[in-house]
A tleap script that builds the chain and sets N, CA, C and O, in Angstrom:
source leaprc.protein.ff14SB
mol = sequence {
  NMET THR ALA ALA ALA SER LEU PRO PHE GLN
  PRO ASP ASP VAL ASP VAL LEU ALA GLY ALA
  LEU TYR THR TRP CYS ALA GLU HIE ASN ILE
  LYS LEU ARG SER GLN GLN GLY LEU SER ILE
  ALA SER ILE ALA ILE ASP LEU TYR HIE ALA
  GLY HIE HIE THR GLN ASP GLU LEU LEU VAL
  ALA LEU HIE GLU ARG GLU LEU CHIE
}
set mol.1.N position { 139.141 106.834 119.621 }
set mol.1.CA position { 137.874 106.658 118.948 }
set mol.1.C position { 136.778 106.492 119.998 }
set mol.1.O position { 136.925 105.742 120.963 }
set mol.2.N position { 135.682 107.207 119.785 }
set mol.2.CA position { 134.565 107.113 120.722 }
set mol.2.C position { 133.706 105.913 120.385 }
set mol.2.O position { 133.808 105.347 119.297 }
set mol.3.N position { 132.856 105.528 121.329 }
set mol.3.CA position { 131.958 104.405 121.093 }
set mol.3.C position { 131.030 104.714 119.931 }
set mol.3.O position { 130.750 103.834 119.117 }
set mol.4.N position { 130.545 105.956 119.841 }
set mol.4.CA position { 129.639 106.336 118.758 }
set mol.4.C position { 130.330 106.213 117.407 }
set mol.4.O position { 129.704 105.802 116.430 }
set mol.5.N position { 131.594 106.559 117.339 }
set mol.5.CA position { 132.317 106.506 116.073 }
set mol.5.C position { 132.556 105.072 115.624 }
set mol.5.O position { 132.785 104.840 114.437 }
set mol.6.N position { 132.512 104.117 116.522 }
set mol.6.CA position { 132.791 102.738 116.163 }
set mol.6.C position { 131.551 101.989 115.687 }
set mol.6.O position { 131.668 100.869 115.190 }
set mol.7.N position { 130.358 102.586 115.829 }
set mol.7.CA position { 129.137 101.933 115.390 }
set mol.7.C position { 128.935 102.176 113.900 }
set mol.7.O position { 129.027 103.315 113.442 }
set mol.8.N position { 128.659 101.108 113.133 }
set mol.8.CA position { 128.472 101.299 111.695 }
set mol.8.C position { 127.131 101.959 111.376 }
set mol.8.O position { 126.145 101.766 112.086 }
set mol.9.N position { 127.113 102.730 110.309 }
set mol.9.CA position { 125.882 103.354 109.835 }
set mol.9.C position { 125.423 102.633 108.574 }
set mol.9.O position { 126.239 102.221 107.749 }
set mol.10.N position { 124.133 102.488 108.438 }
set mol.10.CA position { 123.531 101.957 107.218 }
set mol.10.C position { 123.267 103.134 106.277 }
set mol.10.O position { 123.221 104.278 106.729 }
set mol.11.N position { 123.090 102.874 104.969 }
set mol.11.CA position { 122.837 103.978 104.034 }
set mol.11.C position { 121.645 104.854 104.442 }
set mol.11.O position { 121.704 106.074 104.292 }
set mol.12.N position { 120.577 104.257 104.950 }
set mol.12.CA position { 119.426 105.053 105.383 }
set mol.12.C position { 119.782 105.959 106.551 }
set mol.12.O position { 119.268 107.074 106.643 }
set mol.13.N position { 120.657 105.497 107.450 }
set mol.13.CA position { 121.102 106.313 108.577 }
set mol.13.C position { 121.837 107.550 108.069 }
set mol.13.O position { 121.621 108.659 108.558 }
set mol.14.N position { 122.696 107.348 107.097 }
set mol.14.CA position { 123.478 108.444 106.536 }
set mol.14.C position { 122.542 109.458 105.866 }
set mol.14.O position { 122.737 110.667 105.987 }
set mol.15.N position { 121.525 108.951 105.158 }
set mol.15.CA position { 120.565 109.853 104.510 }
set mol.15.C position { 119.844 110.722 105.539 }
set mol.15.O position { 119.669 111.921 105.327 }
set mol.16.N position { 119.430 110.122 106.643 }
set mol.16.CA position { 118.727 110.866 107.698 }
set mol.16.C position { 119.658 111.921 108.297 }
set mol.16.O position { 119.276 113.083 108.438 }
set mol.17.N position { 120.863 111.517 108.645 }
set mol.17.CA position { 121.827 112.448 109.236 }
set mol.17.C position { 122.179 113.577 108.272 }
set mol.17.O position { 122.199 114.746 108.658 }
set mol.18.N position { 122.454 113.229 107.030 }
set mol.18.CA position { 122.834 114.244 106.045 }
set mol.18.C position { 121.679 115.214 105.795 }
set mol.18.O position { 121.890 116.424 105.714 }
set mol.19.N position { 120.483 114.696 105.674 }
set mol.19.CA position { 119.332 115.559 105.439 }
set mol.19.C position { 119.125 116.553 106.563 }
set mol.19.O position { 118.896 117.738 106.322 }
set mol.20.N position { 119.208 116.066 107.792 }
set mol.20.CA position { 119.038 116.957 108.948 }
set mol.20.C position { 120.168 117.979 109.006 }
set mol.20.O position { 119.934 119.158 109.272 }
set mol.21.N position { 121.378 117.528 108.759 }
set mol.21.CA position { 122.534 118.425 108.820 }
set mol.21.C position { 122.466 119.499 107.735 }
set mol.21.O position { 122.700 120.674 108.017 }
set mol.22.N position { 122.151 119.111 106.506 }
set mol.22.CA position { 122.037 120.080 105.422 }
set mol.22.C position { 120.943 121.101 105.723 }
set mol.22.O position { 121.125 122.300 105.510 }
set mol.23.N position { 119.813 120.617 106.217 }
set mol.23.CA position { 118.703 121.513 106.529 }
set mol.23.C position { 119.086 122.491 107.631 }
set mol.23.O position { 118.847 123.692 107.505 }
set mol.24.N position { 119.679 121.985 108.714 }
set mol.24.CA position { 120.054 122.835 109.843 }
set mol.24.C position { 121.071 123.888 109.411 }
set mol.24.O position { 120.950 125.062 109.761 }
set mol.25.N position { 122.070 123.457 108.649 }
set mol.25.CA position { 123.100 124.400 108.203 }
set mol.25.C position { 122.503 125.460 107.273 }
set mol.25.O position { 122.875 126.630 107.356 }
set mol.26.N position { 121.584 125.064 106.394 }
set mol.26.CA position { 120.944 126.026 105.494 }
set mol.26.C position { 120.116 127.037 106.287 }
set mol.26.O position { 120.139 128.231 105.987 }
set mol.27.N position { 119.391 126.565 107.290 }
set mol.27.CA position { 118.573 127.457 108.122 }
set mol.27.C position { 119.427 128.489 108.848 }
set mol.27.O position { 118.987 129.616 109.075 }
set mol.28.N position { 120.649 128.103 109.213 }
set mol.28.CA position { 121.521 128.971 110.004 }
set mol.28.C position { 122.626 129.630 109.170 }
set mol.28.O position { 123.510 130.302 109.702 }
set mol.29.N position { 122.553 129.422 107.850 }
set mol.29.CA position { 123.532 130.002 106.934 }
set mol.29.C position { 124.965 129.636 107.345 }
set mol.29.O position { 125.849 130.488 107.435 }
set mol.30.N position { 125.153 128.349 107.588 }
set mol.30.CA position { 126.459 127.822 108.009 }
set mol.30.C position { 126.964 126.874 106.925 }
set mol.30.O position { 126.214 126.028 106.439 }
set mol.31.N position { 128.216 127.013 106.550 }
set mol.31.CA position { 128.808 126.101 105.577 }
set mol.31.C position { 129.075 124.759 106.257 }
set mol.31.O position { 129.619 124.698 107.360 }
set mol.32.N position { 128.680 123.696 105.575 }
set mol.32.CA position { 128.820 122.357 106.139 }
set mol.32.C position { 130.278 122.038 106.474 }
set mol.32.O position { 130.555 121.403 107.491 }
set mol.33.N position { 131.196 122.471 105.636 }
set mol.33.CA position { 132.609 122.140 105.849 }
set mol.33.C position { 133.343 123.146 106.739 }
set mol.33.O position { 134.572 123.134 106.810 }
set mol.34.N position { 132.604 123.997 107.402 }
set mol.34.CA position { 133.213 124.931 108.351 }
set mol.34.C position { 133.391 124.234 109.694 }
set mol.34.O position { 132.874 123.136 109.903 }
set mol.35.N position { 134.112 124.860 110.590 }
set mol.35.CA position { 134.295 124.281 111.922 }
set mol.35.C position { 132.953 124.134 112.630 }
set mol.35.O position { 132.709 123.129 113.297 }
set mol.36.N position { 132.087 125.124 112.487 }
set mol.36.CA position { 130.766 125.057 113.115 }
set mol.36.C position { 129.922 123.944 112.487 }
set mol.36.O position { 129.199 123.243 113.194 }
set mol.37.N position { 130.010 123.781 111.172 }
set mol.37.CA position { 129.285 122.706 110.492 }
set mol.37.C position { 129.743 121.340 110.956 }
set mol.37.O position { 128.926 120.447 111.177 }
set mol.38.N position { 131.048 121.175 111.104 }
set mol.38.CA position { 131.590 119.903 111.592 }
set mol.38.C position { 131.174 119.640 113.034 }
set mol.38.O position { 130.906 118.498 113.408 }
set mol.39.N position { 131.120 120.682 113.835 }
set mol.39.CA position { 130.689 120.550 115.222 }
set mol.39.C position { 129.223 120.103 115.285 }
set mol.39.O position { 128.872 119.235 116.084 }
set mol.40.N position { 128.373 120.694 114.446 }
set mol.40.CA position { 126.964 120.316 114.408 }
set mol.40.C position { 126.826 118.876 113.915 }
set mol.40.O position { 125.968 118.140 114.402 }
set mol.41.N position { 127.649 118.469 112.965 }
set mol.41.CA position { 127.610 117.085 112.481 }
set mol.41.C position { 127.898 116.112 113.623 }
set mol.41.O position { 127.234 115.084 113.751 }
set mol.42.N position { 128.878 116.437 114.440 }
set mol.42.CA position { 129.211 115.588 115.581 }
set mol.42.C position { 128.050 115.512 116.574 }
set mol.42.O position { 127.738 114.443 117.098 }
set mol.43.N position { 127.425 116.643 116.820 }
set mol.43.CA position { 126.270 116.683 117.726 }
set mol.43.C position { 125.122 115.867 117.140 }
set mol.43.O position { 124.448 115.134 117.864 }
set mol.44.N position { 124.898 115.990 115.832 }
set mol.44.CA position { 123.823 115.241 115.177 }
set mol.44.C position { 124.051 113.736 115.291 }
set mol.44.O position { 123.106 112.980 115.518 }
set mol.45.N position { 125.287 113.305 115.136 }
set mol.45.CA position { 125.607 111.876 115.282 }
set mol.45.C position { 125.321 111.417 116.708 }
set mol.45.O position { 124.743 110.350 116.915 }
set mol.46.N position { 125.720 112.215 117.684 }
set mol.46.CA position { 125.439 111.870 119.081 }
set mol.46.C position { 123.936 111.782 119.335 }
set mol.46.O position { 123.467 110.871 120.017 }
set mol.47.N position { 123.184 112.737 118.781 }
set mol.47.CA position { 121.732 112.726 118.957 }
set mol.47.C position { 121.099 111.520 118.264 }
set mol.47.O position { 120.138 110.943 118.773 }
set mol.48.N position { 121.634 111.144 117.114 }
set mol.48.CA position { 121.141 109.959 116.409 }
set mol.48.C position { 121.335 108.721 117.278 }
set mol.48.O position { 120.424 107.905 117.425 }
set mol.49.N position { 122.509 108.592 117.840 }
set mol.49.CA position { 122.790 107.449 118.718 }
set mol.49.C position { 121.969 107.500 119.999 }
set mol.49.O position { 121.767 106.471 120.643 }
set mol.50.N position { 121.495 108.676 120.376 }
set mol.50.CA position { 120.667 108.822 121.580 }
set mol.50.C position { 119.200 108.506 121.295 }
set mol.50.O position { 118.375 108.543 122.209 }
set mol.51.N position { 118.862 108.196 120.036 }
set mol.51.CA position { 117.510 107.751 119.741 }
set mol.51.C position { 116.702 108.627 118.812 }
set mol.51.O position { 115.529 108.339 118.571 }
set mol.52.N position { 117.286 109.684 118.281 }
set mol.52.CA position { 116.585 110.567 117.342 }
set mol.52.C position { 116.858 110.049 115.928 }
set mol.52.O position { 117.832 110.452 115.292 }
set mol.53.N position { 115.991 109.150 115.438 }
set mol.53.CA position { 116.288 108.405 114.219 }
set mol.53.C position { 115.587 108.886 112.963 }
set mol.53.O position { 115.664 108.224 111.928 }
set mol.54.N position { 114.905 110.023 113.028 }
set mol.54.CA position { 114.337 110.599 111.810 }
set mol.54.C position { 114.900 111.997 111.640 }
set mol.54.O position { 115.418 112.599 112.581 }
set mol.55.N position { 114.786 112.502 110.416 }
set mol.55.CA position { 115.292 113.847 110.153 }
set mol.55.C position { 114.562 114.866 111.019 }
set mol.55.O position { 115.184 115.769 111.579 }
set mol.56.N position { 113.249 114.724 111.130 }
set mol.56.CA position { 112.480 115.671 111.952 }
set mol.56.C position { 112.895 115.607 113.420 }
set mol.56.O position { 113.046 116.645 114.065 }
set mol.57.N position { 113.081 114.402 113.950 }
set mol.57.CA position { 113.507 114.259 115.351 }
set mol.57.C position { 114.870 114.897 115.568 }
set mol.57.O position { 115.096 115.564 116.578 }
set mol.58.N position { 115.774 114.693 114.623 }
set mol.58.CA position { 117.105 115.294 114.743 }
set mol.58.C position { 117.045 116.818 114.711 }
set mol.58.O position { 117.711 117.493 115.496 }
set mol.59.N position { 116.238 117.352 113.793 }
set mol.59.CA position { 116.128 118.808 113.707 }
set mol.59.C position { 115.535 119.397 114.981 }
set mol.59.O position { 116.010 120.423 115.469 }
set mol.60.N position { 114.514 118.763 115.515 }
set mol.60.CA position { 113.920 119.239 116.775 }
set mol.60.C position { 114.972 119.196 117.883 }
set mol.60.O position { 115.118 120.159 118.636 }
set mol.61.N position { 115.699 118.095 117.986 }
set mol.61.CA position { 116.718 117.953 119.035 }
set mol.61.C position { 117.837 118.981 118.859 }
set mol.61.O position { 118.325 119.533 119.845 }
set mol.62.N position { 118.248 119.243 117.622 }
set mol.62.CA position { 119.282 120.253 117.374 }
set mol.62.C position { 118.786 121.644 117.774 }
set mol.62.O position { 119.527 122.422 118.375 }
set mol.63.N position { 117.543 121.952 117.443 }
set mol.63.CA position { 116.980 123.255 117.815 }
set mol.63.C position { 116.840 123.376 119.336 }
set mol.63.O position { 117.104 124.438 119.899 }
set mol.64.N position { 116.427 122.295 119.999 }
set mol.64.CA position { 116.312 122.329 121.462 }
set mol.64.C position { 117.689 122.512 122.104 }
set mol.64.O position { 117.834 123.248 123.080 }
set mol.65.N position { 118.673 121.852 121.560 }
set mol.65.CA position { 120.030 121.972 122.095 }
set mol.65.C position { 120.562 123.388 121.912 }
set mol.65.O position { 121.308 123.896 122.749 }
set mol.66.N position { 120.172 124.012 120.817 }
set mol.66.CA position { 120.587 125.375 120.517 }
set mol.66.C position { 120.038 126.357 121.553 }
set mol.66.O position { 120.677 127.367 121.847 }
set mol.67.N position { 118.873 126.072 122.100 }
set mol.67.CA position { 118.247 126.971 123.067 }
set mol.67.C position { 118.866 126.873 124.455 }
set mol.67.O position { 118.634 127.747 125.289 }
set mol.68.N position { 119.641 125.840 124.719 }
set mol.68.CA position { 120.223 125.647 126.064 }
set mol.68.C position { 121.607 126.238 126.153 }
set mol.68.O position { 122.242 126.167 127.205 }
savepdb mol mol.pdb
quit
């Protein structure tokens, strides 16, 4: 288990993460329950723990990561 996985999430945290993930997957025509969707979910959680605490911040960070 990673350190990020051991930190508890509050309901608002889950809403932010889910909203960003659903939006990103819809933009890229990716099924959430696919391997790629699960991979993006993991990246989104890492970005959340790195300080991107709003849906907009997460989406920007995901798009920036996509460009690298």
